[in-house]
GUKE-281637 format. One record per residue (C-alpha): residue in one letter; x, y, z. Coordinates in steps of 0.001 Angstrom, whole numbers, padded with zeros to 6 digits, always signed. Example, Ala and Ser with C-alpha at 12.3 -4.5 7.8 and 13.67 -1.06 7.14 Angstrom:
BEGIN
A+012300-004500+007800;S+013670-001060+007140;
***
This chain:
BEGIN
M+000000+000000+000000;S+001375+003445-000924;D+001725+006263+001612;L-001248+008061+000040;E-003395+004940+000122;A-002508+004391+003785;V-003391+007990+004690;N-006709+007864+002850;S-007517+004448+004286;A-006967+005745+007840;L-009369+008639+007231;R-011964+006496+005492;E-011973+004130+008461;A-011997+006799+011175;S-014548+009124+009544;P-016329+008142+006341;A-018027+011569+006302;L-014683+013372+006430;F-013312+011254+003614;E-016410+011879+001515;A-016085+015630+002147;L-012474+015766+000937;S-011937+017664-002299;P-010150+015965-005209;L-006993+017796-004087;G-007616+016742-000486;R-007763+013095-001559;R-004553+013149-003570;V-002195+014832-001093;A-000003+013149+001506;F+003367+014219+002862;P+005932+012667+000519;P+009083+010855+001722;D+011388+013457+000203;I+013865+015924+001756;P+011970+017136+004884;F+010743+013616+005634;Q+014216+012100+005333;A+015838+014994+007220;A+013374+014485+010085;Q+014333+010824+010293;A+018000+011817+010489;R+017648+014233+013414;G+020179+013395+016098;V+022541+011283+014009;A+026256+012012+014353;Y+026825+012865+010690;N+023828+014622+009190;G+024105+015671+005566;T+020405+015737+004763;I+019063+019277+004723;G+020200+022363+002832;Q+020786+024845+005630;I+024089+026323+006770;T+025052+025056+010225;D+028172+024991+012384;G+028571+021314+011489;R+026988+020192+014745;G+023410+021269+014060;G+023753+024831+015391;A+023011+027963+013374;V+025571+030150+011616;A+023919+033520+012157;L+025198+036886+011018;P+026191+039117+013954;S+023478+041611+012971;I+020842+038867+013181;E+022231+037649+016513;R+022053+041187+017904;A+018426+041514+016782;L+017605+038251+018563;A+019850+038925+021547;G+017178+038021+024082;L+017073+034408+022920;G+019132+031653+024500;G+021419+029416+022465;E+018911+026688+021598;D+016142+029189+020843;L+018512+031254+018709;D+019339+028142+016682;R+015624+027349+016331;A+014874+030898+015192;V+017596+031015+012534;L+017262+027495+011114;Y+014351+025891+009274;S+011229+024992+011162;P+009840+021479+010695;V+007052+021622+008126;E+004481+020865+010835;G+005959+023501+013141;I+008317+023545+016121;P+007236+020700+018462;E+007279+022791+021637;A+005207+025548+020020;R+002633+022976+018973;R+002464+021383+022420;L+002200+024670+024285;W-000407+026060+021899;R-002467+022905+022394;A-002285+023467+026144;W-003335+027114+025622;Q-006285+026048+023440;R-007446+023430+025891;R-007550+025582+029025;G-010578+024380+030964;Q-011499+021644+028462;P-012361+018183+029834;E-010179+015311+028691;E-013017+013625+026818;R-013040+016479+024298;V-010323+015207+021985;S-008127+017287+019691;T-005075+016708+017554;L-001712+018327+018093;P-002137+021587+016129;V-000185+021994+012898;V+001501+025383+012444;T+000386+027625+009581;V+001625+030979+008343;G-001201+032975+009874;L-004896+032161+010061;T-005544+032886+006396;H-003097+030122+005493;G-004989+027844+007882;L-008269+028714+006173;S-006698+028145+002761;I-005623+024666+003910;A-009218+023961+004945;A-010336+025239+001533;D-007851+022988-000259;L-008896+019960+001761;F-012663+020452+001654;G-013405+023066-001035;G-013052+022472-004751;E-015105+023054-007864;G-018795+023468-007056;R-018508+022663-003333;A-021094+024607-001308;I-019621+026926+001348;A-022241+028216+003794;V-021419+031556+005374;P-023527+034255+007061;S-023729+037567+005212;P-022076+040032+005474;F-018855+038045+005804;W-015098+038620+005794;G-014266+039308+002141;N-011200+037099+002019;S-013416+034047+002566;R-014508+034428-001044;Q-010920+034635-002278;T-009814+031713-000126;F-012629+029286-000850;A-014376+030374-004059;N-011755+032132-006189;R-008930+029742-005307;T-010760+026417-005368;G-013918+027007-007411;A-016258+026495-004452;V-019619+028283-004386;M-020487+030696-001568;K-023980+030026-000182;T-025099+032905+002012;A-027916+033697+004382;P-028367+036896+006400;A-026410+036918+009650;Y-029000+039272+011148;R-032787+039145+010948;G-034970+041765+012567;G-031893+043452+014031;R-030733+040288+015830;Y-028190+037583+015082;D-029829+034620+013333;P-028365+031266+014456;E-030471+029487+011806;W-028274+030836+008983;P-026584+027458+008149;R-029937+025822+007379;R-031098+028821+005375;A-027839+028997+003396;L-027927+025286+002451;A-031696+024920+002063;D-031552+024326-001702;L-028570+021940-001638;P-029599+018346-002424;P-029427+015947+000545;G-026258+013866+000651;E-024110+016467-001088;P-021143+017430+001145;A-020834+021056+002251;V-018680+023351+004358;A-019954+025911+006897;I-017685+028714+008125;V-018440+029721+011711;N-016531+032848+012737;L-017222+033803+016380;P-016383+036444+017553;S-017189+037575+014047;N-015535+039732+011443;P-017113+042039+010332;G-019892+041909+012924;G-018011+041785+016217;Y-020587+039371+017585;S-020501+036231+019761;V-023528+034087+020461;T-025417+033848+023738;P-025989+030377+025258;D-029466+030213+023698;E-028155+031245+020278;D-025280+028783+020631;A-027744+025947+021223;R-029794+026973+018181;L-026687+027314+016002;R-025496+023843+017001;E-029001+022518+016321;A-028904+024033+012828;L-025482+022524+012132;L-026548+019110+013427;A-029676+019241+011279;E-027477+019813+008235;A-025206+016962+009313;D-028305+014738+009291;R-028662+015612+005589;R-025041+015522+004403;P-021347+015311+005383;L-020747+018759+006867;V-017335+020269+007577;V-017577+023149+010054;V-014572+025438+009817;C-014345+027244+013158;D-012538+030486+012330;D-011426+031361+015862;A-009269+034351+014947;Y-010740+036503+017743;A-011081+033785+020388;G-011355+035135+023906;L-012063+038770+022966;V-015517+038871+024578;F-016822+041898+026485;E-020288+040941+027738;P-020993+038220+030336;E-023793+036620+028295;A-021576+036153+025201;M-019967+032719+024756;A-016193+032962+025112;E-015387+029317+024324;S-014981+028186+020720;I-017916+026225+019322;F-015318+023720+018042;W-015257+022034+021447;R-019039+021642+021522;L-019110+020145+018019;A-016274+017649+018462;G-017601+014089+018353;V-021296+014991+018508;H-022329+013642+015076;P-020654+011135+012726;S-021296+013369+009690;L-020165+016627+011287;V-016426+017364+010976;P-015231+020404+012968;V-011913+022052+012054;K-010380+024718+014302;V-008299+027518+012775;D-006722+029890+015306;G-003442+031565+016126;A-001336+034174+017846;T-002456+037100+015682;K-005309+038372+017837;E-005275+035976+020804;I-001709+036966+021747;S-001780+040389+020021;F+001128+039334+017779;F-000083+040501+014390;G+003230+040490+012575;A+004162+036972+013633;R+001914+035172+011139;V+001720+032097+013373;G-001530+030195+013043;F-002657+026634+013763;V-005026+024038+012316;T-006566+021510+014739;F-008922+018592+014118;A-011308+016761+016455;F-009422+013459+016650;A-007325+012042+019460;E-003726+013189+019445;G-001520+010601+017754;S-004432+008574+016358;P-004222+007230+012787;A-006716+009879+011654;A-004683+012644+013324;Q-001512+011418+011638;A-003257+011165+008265;L-004620+014697+008464;E-001240+016028+009584;S+000304+014343+006542;K-002136+016102+004223;V-001661+019510+005883;K+002117+019151+005737;C+001970+018291+002044;L-000088+021410+001301;T+002233+023591+003408;R+005365+022123+001848;A+003981+022660-001659;A+003079+026319-001074;L+005545+027647+001505;G+008241+025099+002250;S+007966+025439+006014;P+006464+027985+008419;V+008536+030858+009803;A+010775+029656+012628;A+011746+033002+014177;T+008200+034063+015001;Q+007358+030625+016398;V+010314+031021+018763;L+009118+034493+019767;L+005658+033076+020414;L+007282+030417+022581;Q+008613+033145+024867;A+005013+034166+025560;L+003644+030636+025891;R+006303+029755+028454;D+005542+032845+030547;D+003526+032108+033697;T+001908+035554+033471;L+000630+035118+029902;E-003047+034998+030883;T-002640+038220+032871;Q-000923+039914+029945;V-003672+038823+027536;A-006321+039991+030013;E-004752+043469+030020;V-005051+043717+026237;R-008639+042441+026470;A-009389+045095+029089;L-008005+047802+026776;L-010312+046608+023994;G-013185+046340+026458;R-012870+050013+027339;R-012921+050956+023655;Y-015895+048668+023099;R-017893+050339+025867;R-017014+053840+024664;L-018102+052917+021138;R-021389+051457+022395;E-022083+054687+024248;A-021353+056750+021159;L-023491+054563+018885;A-026405+054676+021322;G-026928+058306+020372;V-026838+058085+016571;D-029865+058970+014463;R-031412+055618+013499;A-032762+057235+010349;L-029116+057578+009215;L-027290+054618+010796;R-028473+051356+012361;P-025823+049703+014542;L-026078+045913+014427;P-025561+043861+017611;F-021928+043559+018693;N-020390+042308+021931;S-016895+040995+021171;G-013929+040888+018839;C-012558+044019+017191;F-015406+045394+015097;A-018829+047007+014971;L-021071+046937+011914;L-023365+049807+010921;E-026174+049447+008383;I-027194+052381+006197;P-031004+052318+005845;E-032062+051229+002377;E-034596+054043+002134;L-031773+056620+002060;G-030784+055367-001379;I-027030+055594-000766;D-024433+052825-000773;S-021641+052204+001720;E-018841+052743-000799;S-020079+056263-001564;V-020129+056995+002164;R-016634+055551+002662;R-015169+057730-000097;H-016994+060803+001191;L-015663+060209+004726;L-012108+060032+003386;A-012458+063139+001223;Q-014512+065385+003497;H-014310+064114+007082;D-010746+062786+007465;A-012114+059421+008586;G-011557+055882+007352;V-013853+052882+007756;I-014446+049738+005691;S-017277+049542+003168;I-019085+046221+002732;A-021574+046245-000120;P-024258+047189-000387;R-024973+049214+002767;Y-022625+048251+005629;L-019797+050176+007288;R-017319+048393+009572;I-015534+050206+012394;A-012358+048531+013672;F-012449+049919+017207;C-009343+047890+018009;S-007275+050462+016099;V-008901+053674+017384;G-008085+055303+020720;E-010845+055255+023319;E-011054+059040+023434;A-011331+059316+019625;L-014252+056918+019122;P-017091+059415+019803;E-015616+061814+017255;L-015258+059022+014679;V-018930+058100+015150;A-019939+061760+014842;R-018023+062070+011574;I-019590+058921+010149;E-023047+060194+011047;A-022275+063583+009510;G-020988+061958+006347;V-024160+059926+005885;R-026257+063035+006568;D-024345+064914+003856;L-025300+062321+001257;A-028798+061465+002443;
***
C-alpha cells in the first residue's frame, strides 16, 4: 500500500463523512518521503548531511552578527531554532504549548489533535479550503462576511459561496446554516464557516443562540457530510458576560458522525502578535491517532507545496510568551483595553440617528457593523469615499450598505468623534 493509500484508508476508516467531504486535491495529497521527511528521520545522528541549511557542522546555526544582535534576548537553543528551518508541521514545543493554551478548561473527553503550524490564520483557512473546497462545493457563510473568505474558498478552489443573512430583525440569526444550504440536495457534502467572535460583525452568540446554532449545524449533518470550519481568529475577545467565550469547536467535536469540525486559530489576535503570522489548524481526533496522523500528513503536504515550512523566528518568539507564567494576565490586560474601547463605542453609537445609521448587535472581537437604511438610497462605498475626502475618517465599506468600524485600532477618546463624523458623512449624502 502506498503512503497516500494508507493515509486515505486511515481517514476512510476513522470518519467516512470526512473522507467523503475531501476535495479531489484533499484526496490526492499526503506528505511525501522526500527531503523534509528524510531529514526528520536523520535528526540526532552524528553525521547529518540531509538538509540544505548552513550550520556549524553540529546542528547549530551560523547567524550573522546583525541577526544575533536583533535576537539577543534568545538563549542558544532558541537562537538556533529561530535562525534554522522549522519542521514543516511547526516547532514541536510551540505545537504542544499552543495545544495546552487552546485546551484551558477543556475536559479530557473532548479530543483534539496536536495543532499543525500555519503561516497565519488565512493560510490555515486556505488549507481547509484545499482539503474540503473544490469546484462546485457549497460553502455556507452568514452575510455580510469577511471578504477574504470568497478569495480563499471560491476564487482559489472554485467552491460556491452560499449565504444567508447573519441578522434578521436586528438580531443575530443562528439558523443561517440551514437557510444557506436549504436548496442543496441531501447527501451532497458542504462546508460551513463559523466565525465567532465575528468579522465584520463583532458578535458572539449567547448560550441560547449557541444551542440553536449547534441545532442548525446538526440538522445539516443529518442531511449531508458537513465540515464546520471554526474560524477562531478573535477567540477570547468577549466583552459581555452573556456572550460565549469558548470556541464552538469544542461543543461540536464528536457529537455527530457526519459533522467534521476544524479549528483555525493563532497568535495574531489571541496573543496580540499581528506580525508573527503564526496560526494553527486543529482537528477533532485524538492526538496521535491514525486519523490525526493522516490529516497532519495532508496539511504538511499542502504547506510544503506552497511555503516550504512555516517561519521559525516568530514561532520562537511566540514560545517566549507561551512559556511565561503571566501570559493569561498579559492577555487579560489587552482584552481590558479593547473592552474600554468597546464600551465607549457602544455609548457613542447609542446616540446616533437611526434614520441615518443602524448599529447591528456587537459584543466581542474588534469590530462594529453599521447598516445604512435602504430608504436613504445611498451605498456604503459612496459613504466611505466621502468620509475620506470630506471628514478625514476611514472605515471599511461592505456592499451594499454596511460600514465596519475597527475599534481595536482607534483610541478610546477618539471613538465618539469618529462616530460623529460617520453620522455627519451619511447626513451629507442622504
